[in-house]
Biopython code that builds the backbone (N, CA, C, O; Angstrom):
import numpy as np
from Bio.PDB.StructureBuilder import StructureBuilder

atoms = [
    (1, "UNK", "N", (128.367, 23.758, 18.300)),
    (1, "UNK", "CA", (128.405, 22.518, 19.038)),
    (1, "UNK", "C", (127.235, 22.432, 20.021)),
    (1, "UNK", "O", (126.652, 21.364, 20.208)),
    (2, "UNK", "N", (126.901, 23.548, 20.637)),
    (2, "UNK", "CA", (125.811, 23.548, 21.606)),
    (2, "UNK", "C", (124.480, 23.216, 20.934)),
    (2, "UNK", "O", (123.646, 22.510, 21.500)),
    (3, "UNK", "N", (124.291, 23.736, 19.716)),
    (3, "UNK", "CA", (123.049, 23.474, 18.991)),
    (3, "UNK", "C", (122.941, 21.989, 18.623)),
    (3, "UNK", "O", (121.858, 21.406, 18.682)),
    (4, "UNK", "N", (124.063, 21.389, 18.248)),
    (4, "UNK", "CA", (124.056, 19.964, 17.902)),
    (4, "UNK", "C", (123.655, 19.111, 19.099)),
    (4, "UNK", "O", (122.843, 18.194, 18.978)),
    (5, "UNK", "N", (124.230, 19.422, 20.249)),
    (5, "UNK", "CA", (123.922, 18.635, 21.447)),
    (5, "UNK", "C", (122.462, 18.820, 21.853)),
    (5, "UNK", "O", (121.805, 17.860, 22.256)),
    (6, "UNK", "N", (121.951, 20.049, 21.748)),
    (6, "UNK", "CA", (120.540, 20.278, 22.059)),
    (6, "UNK", "C", (119.631, 19.528, 21.092)),
    (6, "UNK", "O", (118.592, 19.004, 21.494)),
    (7, "UNK", "N", (120.014, 19.475, 19.825)),
    (7, "UNK", "CA", (119.227, 18.709, 18.850)),
    (7, "UNK", "C", (119.252, 17.214, 19.177)),
    (7, "UNK", "O", (118.229, 16.537, 19.078)),
    (8, "UNK", "N", (120.407, 16.710, 19.561)),
    (8, "UNK", "CA", (120.523, 15.294, 19.930)),
    (8, "UNK", "C", (119.650, 14.996, 21.145)),
    (8, "UNK", "O", (118.941, 13.991, 21.176)),
    (9, "UNK", "N", (119.706, 15.875, 22.145)),
    (9, "UNK", "CA", (118.890, 15.669, 23.343)),
    (9, "UNK", "C", (117.393, 15.765, 23.030)),
    (9, "UNK", "O", (116.592, 15.028, 23.605)),
    (10, "UNK", "N", (117.018, 16.660, 22.131)),
    (10, "UNK", "CA", (115.610, 16.784, 21.750)),
    (10, "UNK", "C", (115.129, 15.531, 21.035)),
    (10, "UNK", "O", (114.030, 15.045, 21.301)),
    (11, "UNK", "N", (115.948, 15.008, 20.130)),
    (11, "UNK", "CA", (115.580, 13.783, 19.419)),
    (11, "UNK", "C", (115.476, 12.612, 20.390)),
    (11, "UNK", "O", (114.538, 11.818, 20.316)),
    (12, "UNK", "N", (116.443, 12.510, 21.300)),
    (12, "UNK", "CA", (116.421, 11.424, 22.286)),
    (12, "UNK", "C", (115.209, 11.540, 23.202)),
    (12, "UNK", "O", (114.591, 10.533, 23.547)),
    (13, "UNK", "N", (114.866, 12.763, 23.597)),
    (13, "UNK", "CA", (113.696, 12.954, 24.453)),
    (13, "UNK", "C", (112.420, 12.561, 23.729)),
    (13, "UNK", "O", (111.539, 11.941, 24.324)),
    (14, "UNK", "N", (112.305, 12.912, 22.448)),
    (14, "UNK", "CA", (111.126, 12.547, 21.667)),
    (14, "UNK", "C", (111.016, 11.024, 21.533)),
    (14, "UNK", "O", (109.936, 10.461, 21.714)),
    (15, "UNK", "N", (112.125, 10.364, 21.217)),
    (15, "UNK", "CA", (112.110, 8.908, 21.075)),
    (15, "UNK", "C", (111.778, 8.235, 22.407)),
    (15, "UNK", "O", (111.010, 7.274, 22.453)),
    (16, "UNK", "N", (112.364, 8.750, 23.487)),
    (16, "UNK", "CA", (112.117, 8.177, 24.809)),
    (16, "UNK", "C", (110.666, 8.345, 25.226)),
    (16, "UNK", "O", (110.044, 7.405, 25.722)),
    (17, "UNK", "N", (110.127, 9.539, 25.026)),
    (17, "UNK", "CA", (108.744, 9.795, 25.415)),
    (17, "UNK", "C", (107.777, 8.939, 24.614)),
    (17, "UNK", "O", (106.855, 8.349, 25.178)),
    (18, "UNK", "N", (107.982, 8.867, 23.301)),
    (18, "UNK", "CA", (107.079, 8.057, 22.483)),
    (18, "UNK", "C", (107.226, 6.576, 22.814)),
    (18, "UNK", "O", (106.233, 5.849, 22.822)),
    (19, "UNK", "N", (108.444, 6.115, 23.087)),
    (19, "UNK", "CA", (108.645, 4.727, 23.475)),
    (19, "UNK", "C", (108.039, 4.405, 24.821)),
    (19, "UNK", "O", (107.500, 3.316, 25.022)),
    (20, "UNK", "N", (108.125, 5.348, 25.745)),
    (20, "UNK", "CA", (107.563, 5.135, 27.083)),
    (20, "UNK", "C", (106.041, 5.099, 27.031)),
    (20, "UNK", "O", (105.413, 4.336, 27.765)),
    (21, "UNK", "N", (105.445, 5.919, 26.171)),
    (21, "UNK", "CA", (103.989, 5.933, 26.039)),
    (21, "UNK", "C", (103.496, 4.654, 25.371)),
    (21, "UNK", "O", (102.461, 4.110, 25.757)),
    (22, "UNK", "N", (104.235, 4.169, 24.364)),
    (22, "UNK", "CA", (103.815, 2.981, 23.634)),
    (22, "UNK", "C", (104.176, 1.679, 24.347)),
    (22, "UNK", "O", (103.782, 0.601, 23.903)),
    (23, "UNK", "N", (104.921, 1.771, 25.448)),
    (23, "UNK", "CA", (105.360, 0.587, 26.179)),
    (23, "UNK", "C", (104.153, -0.155, 26.743)),
    (23, "UNK", "O", (103.254, 0.451, 27.327)),
    (24, "UNK", "N", (104.144, -1.461, 26.562)),
    (24, "UNK", "CA", (103.012, -2.259, 27.011)),
    (24, "UNK", "C", (103.265, -3.020, 28.295)),
    (24, "UNK", "O", (102.500, -3.920, 28.642)),
    (25, "UNK", "N", (104.339, -2.670, 29.013)),
    (25, "UNK", "CA", (104.642, -3.375, 30.256)),
    (25, "UNK", "C", (103.625, -3.053, 31.339)),
    (25, "UNK", "O", (102.885, -2.072, 31.261)),
    (26, "UNK", "N", (103.613, -3.910, 32.346)),
    (26, "UNK", "CA", (102.780, -3.681, 33.512)),
    (26, "UNK", "C", (103.293, -2.433, 34.222)),
    (26, "UNK", "O", (104.502, -2.222, 34.319)),
    (27, "UNK", "N", (102.376, -1.610, 34.717)),
    (27, "UNK", "CA", (102.754, -0.362, 35.386)),
    (27, "UNK", "C", (103.502, -0.681, 36.674)),
    (27, "UNK", "O", (103.079, -1.524, 37.465)),
    (28, "UNK", "N", (104.632, 0.016, 36.867)),
    (28, "UNK", "CA", (105.433, -0.179, 38.070)),
    (28, "UNK", "C", (104.689, 0.387, 39.277)),
    (28, "UNK", "O", (103.936, 1.352, 39.142)),
    (29, "UNK", "N", (104.890, -0.196, 40.441)),
    (29, "UNK", "CA", (104.115, 0.237, 41.606)),
    (29, "UNK", "C", (104.505, 1.604, 42.171)),
    (29, "UNK", "O", (103.676, 2.247, 42.815)),
    (30, "UNK", "N", (105.728, 2.065, 41.954)),
    (30, "UNK", "CA", (106.142, 3.321, 42.570)),
    (30, "UNK", "C", (106.474, 4.362, 41.511)),
    (30, "UNK", "O", (106.885, 4.033, 40.399)),
    (31, "UNK", "N", (106.286, 5.625, 41.882)),
    (31, "UNK", "CA", (106.642, 6.725, 40.980)),
    (31, "UNK", "C", (108.148, 6.801, 40.798)),
    (31, "UNK", "O", (108.621, 7.137, 39.712)),
    (32, "UNK", "N", (108.905, 6.499, 41.836)),
    (32, "UNK", "CA", (110.363, 6.544, 41.745)),
    (32, "UNK", "C", (110.862, 5.590, 40.665)),
    (32, "UNK", "O", (111.756, 5.932, 39.892)),
    (33, "UNK", "N", (110.283, 4.398, 40.616)),
    (33, "UNK", "CA", (110.696, 3.421, 39.605)),
    (33, "UNK", "C", (110.355, 3.911, 38.212)),
    (33, "UNK", "O", (111.120, 3.668, 37.279)),
    (34, "UNK", "N", (109.244, 4.586, 38.042)),
    (34, "UNK", "CA", (108.879, 5.148, 36.739)),
    (34, "UNK", "C", (109.878, 6.208, 36.290)),
    (34, "UNK", "O", (110.294, 6.227, 35.132)),
    (35, "UNK", "N", (110.265, 7.099, 37.220)),
    (35, "UNK", "CA", (111.232, 8.148, 36.880)),
    (35, "UNK", "C", (112.601, 7.555, 36.566)),
    (35, "UNK", "O", (113.261, 7.982, 35.619)),
    (36, "UNK", "N", (113.026, 6.580, 37.351)),
    (36, "UNK", "CA", (114.317, 5.943, 37.108)),
    (36, "UNK", "C", (114.320, 5.265, 35.747)),
    (36, "UNK", "O", (115.290, 5.382, 34.997)),
    (37, "UNK", "N", (113.256, 4.564, 35.425)),
    (37, "UNK", "CA", (113.153, 3.900, 34.127)),
    (37, "UNK", "C", (113.198, 4.911, 32.986)),
    (37, "UNK", "O", (113.870, 4.683, 31.980)),
    (38, "UNK", "N", (112.487, 6.025, 33.138)),
    (38, "UNK", "CA", (112.474, 7.046, 32.093)),
    (38, "UNK", "C", (113.847, 7.691, 31.935)),
    (38, "UNK", "O", (114.302, 7.907, 30.812)),
    (39, "UNK", "N", (114.510, 7.999, 33.048)),
    (39, "UNK", "CA", (115.818, 8.659, 32.980)),
    (39, "UNK", "C", (116.859, 7.747, 32.343)),
    (39, "UNK", "O", (117.639, 8.195, 31.503)),
    (40, "UNK", "N", (116.882, 6.472, 32.730)),
    (40, "UNK", "CA", (117.847, 5.553, 32.134)),
    (40, "UNK", "C", (117.557, 5.311, 30.654)),
    (40, "UNK", "O", (118.480, 5.185, 29.850)),
    (41, "UNK", "N", (116.294, 5.247, 30.302)),
    (41, "UNK", "CA", (115.935, 5.092, 28.895)),
    (41, "UNK", "C", (116.368, 6.325, 28.100)),
    (41, "UNK", "O", (116.832, 6.203, 26.966)),
    (42, "UNK", "N", (116.217, 7.515, 28.697)),
    (42, "UNK", "CA", (116.654, 8.755, 28.053)),
    (42, "UNK", "C", (118.172, 8.771, 27.890)),
    (42, "UNK", "O", (118.671, 9.187, 26.844)),
    (43, "UNK", "N", (118.908, 8.331, 28.894)),
    (43, "UNK", "CA", (120.366, 8.289, 28.792)),
    (43, "UNK", "C", (120.829, 7.341, 27.692)),
    (43, "UNK", "O", (121.732, 7.667, 26.923)),
    (44, "UNK", "N", (120.217, 6.184, 27.622)),
    (44, "UNK", "CA", (120.590, 5.219, 26.589)),
    (44, "UNK", "C", (120.287, 5.782, 25.205)),
    (44, "UNK", "O", (121.108, 5.663, 24.296)),
    (45, "UNK", "N", (119.126, 6.388, 25.038)),
    (45, "UNK", "CA", (118.776, 6.954, 23.733)),
    (45, "UNK", "C", (119.681, 8.129, 23.376)),
    (45, "UNK", "O", (120.008, 8.312, 22.203)),
    (46, "UNK", "N", (120.090, 8.923, 24.351)),
    (46, "UNK", "CA", (121.004, 10.035, 24.091)),
    (46, "UNK", "C", (122.361, 9.524, 23.619)),
    (46, "UNK", "O", (122.941, 10.057, 22.673)),
    (47, "UNK", "N", (122.853, 8.495, 24.282)),
    (47, "UNK", "CA", (124.153, 7.931, 23.898)),
    (47, "UNK", "C", (124.081, 7.312, 22.504)),
    (47, "UNK", "O", (124.968, 7.533, 21.680)),
    (48, "UNK", "N", (123.038, 6.545, 22.241)),
    (48, "UNK", "CA", (122.912, 5.930, 20.913)),
    (48, "UNK", "C", (122.747, 6.974, 19.817)),
    (48, "UNK", "O", (123.344, 6.848, 18.748)),
    (49, "UNK", "N", (121.950, 7.991, 20.068)),
    (49, "UNK", "CA", (121.767, 9.053, 19.083)),
    (49, "UNK", "C", (123.065, 9.806, 18.846)),
    (49, "UNK", "O", (123.366, 10.167, 17.708)),
    (50, "UNK", "N", (123.836, 10.051, 19.889)),
    (50, "UNK", "CA", (125.124, 10.737, 19.753)),
    (50, "UNK", "C", (126.098, 9.906, 18.930)),
    (50, "UNK", "O", (126.778, 10.435, 18.050)),
    (51, "UNK", "N", (126.168, 8.620, 19.208)),
    (51, "UNK", "CA", (127.072, 7.751, 18.459)),
    (51, "UNK", "C", (126.703, 7.737, 16.983)),
    (51, "UNK", "O", (127.581, 7.826, 16.124)),
    (52, "UNK", "N", (125.434, 7.628, 16.684)),
    (52, "UNK", "CA", (124.993, 7.611, 15.290)),
    (52, "UNK", "C", (125.265, 8.953, 14.623)),
    (52, "UNK", "O", (125.792, 8.990, 13.511)),
    (53, "UNK", "N", (124.918, 10.047, 15.278)),
    (53, "UNK", "CA", (125.076, 11.378, 14.689)),
    (53, "UNK", "C", (126.543, 11.718, 14.433)),
    (53, "UNK", "O", (126.910, 12.115, 13.327)),
    (54, "UNK", "N", (127.376, 11.559, 15.458)),
    (54, "UNK", "CA", (128.782, 11.907, 15.290)),
    (54, "UNK", "C", (129.502, 10.907, 14.388)),
    (54, "UNK", "O", (130.461, 11.278, 13.710)),
    (55, "UNK", "N", (129.069, 9.665, 14.364)),
    (55, "UNK", "CA", (129.643, 8.690, 13.440)),
    (55, "UNK", "C", (129.360, 9.037, 11.994)),
    (55, "UNK", "O", (130.241, 8.926, 11.142)),
    (56, "UNK", "N", (128.143, 9.455, 11.712)),
    (56, "UNK", "CA", (127.791, 9.859, 10.352)),
    (56, "UNK", "C", (128.568, 11.108, 9.958)),
    (56, "UNK", "O", (129.053, 11.202, 8.831)),
    (57, "UNK", "N", (128.693, 12.070, 10.871)),
    (57, "UNK", "CA", (129.464, 13.281, 10.572)),
    (57, "UNK", "C", (130.934, 12.958, 10.316)),
    (57, "UNK", "O", (131.537, 13.516, 9.399)),
    (58, "UNK", "N", (131.515, 12.069, 11.112)),
    (58, "UNK", "CA", (132.905, 11.677, 10.930)),
    (58, "UNK", "C", (133.106, 10.995, 9.582)),
    (58, "UNK", "O", (134.070, 11.281, 8.872)),
    (59, "UNK", "N", (132.203, 10.100, 9.236)),
    (59, "UNK", "CA", (132.307, 9.395, 7.954)),
    (59, "UNK", "C", (132.149, 10.366, 6.789)),
    (59, "UNK", "O", (132.852, 10.263, 5.784)),
    (60, "UNK", "N", (131.215, 11.312, 6.932)),
    (60, "UNK", "CA", (131.004, 12.279, 5.863)),
    (60, "UNK", "C", (132.250, 13.139, 5.638)),
    (60, "UNK", "O", (132.638, 13.385, 4.496)),
    (61, "UNK", "N", (132.883, 13.602, 6.740)),
    (61, "UNK", "CA", (134.101, 14.407, 6.624)),
    (61, "UNK", "C", (135.257, 13.574, 6.077)),
    (61, "UNK", "O", (136.082, 14.095, 5.326)),
    (62, "UNK", "N", (135.333, 12.312, 6.432)),
    (62, "UNK", "CA", (136.402, 11.455, 5.921)),
    (62, "UNK", "C", (136.266, 11.233, 4.427)),
    (62, "UNK", "O", (137.266, 11.230, 3.710)),
    (63, "UNK", "N", (135.053, 11.048, 3.951)),
    (63, "UNK", "CA", (134.849, 10.835, 2.519)),
    (63, "UNK", "C", (135.066, 12.115, 1.724)),
    (63, "UNK", "O", (135.474, 12.055, 0.565)),
    (64, "UNK", "N", (134.801, 13.269, 2.322)),
    (64, "UNK", "CA", (135.025, 14.519, 1.620)),
    (64, "UNK", "C", (136.509, 14.826, 1.464)),
    (64, "UNK", "O", (136.910, 15.446, 0.479)),
    (65, "UNK", "N", (137.329, 14.401, 2.419)),
    (65, "UNK", "CA", (138.783, 14.624, 2.319)),
    (65, "UNK", "C", (139.410, 13.725, 1.270)),
    (65, "UNK", "O", (140.400, 14.105, 0.645)),
    (66, "UNK", "N", (138.852, 12.540, 1.063)),
    (66, "UNK", "CA", (139.452, 11.579, 0.140)),
    (66, "UNK", "C", (139.135, 11.896, -1.307)),
    (66, "UNK", "O", (139.569, 11.176, -2.206)),
]
sb = StructureBuilder()
sb.init_structure("model")
sb.init_model(0)
sb.init_chain("A")
sb.init_seg("    ")
for serial, (resi, resn, name, xyz) in enumerate(atoms, 1):
    if name == "N":
        sb.init_residue(resn, " ", resi, " ")
    sb.init_atom(name, np.array(xyz, "f"), 0.0, 1.0, " ", f" {name:<3s}", serial, name[0])
structure = sb.get_structure()
């Protein structure tokens, strides 16, 4: 279970970092706002990645039982 969560966090971090680099918005004036934006974006990506990953695993196990 620990390895799965670390993999999810690694994938979310990669997606967040690449999305933050490719973002074309105007640069925020403060460093605090940049960190807050990055952390919230990371949290959202972690939650979405977890939902997708565990949903696929649940569906796969359900189809194998049937």
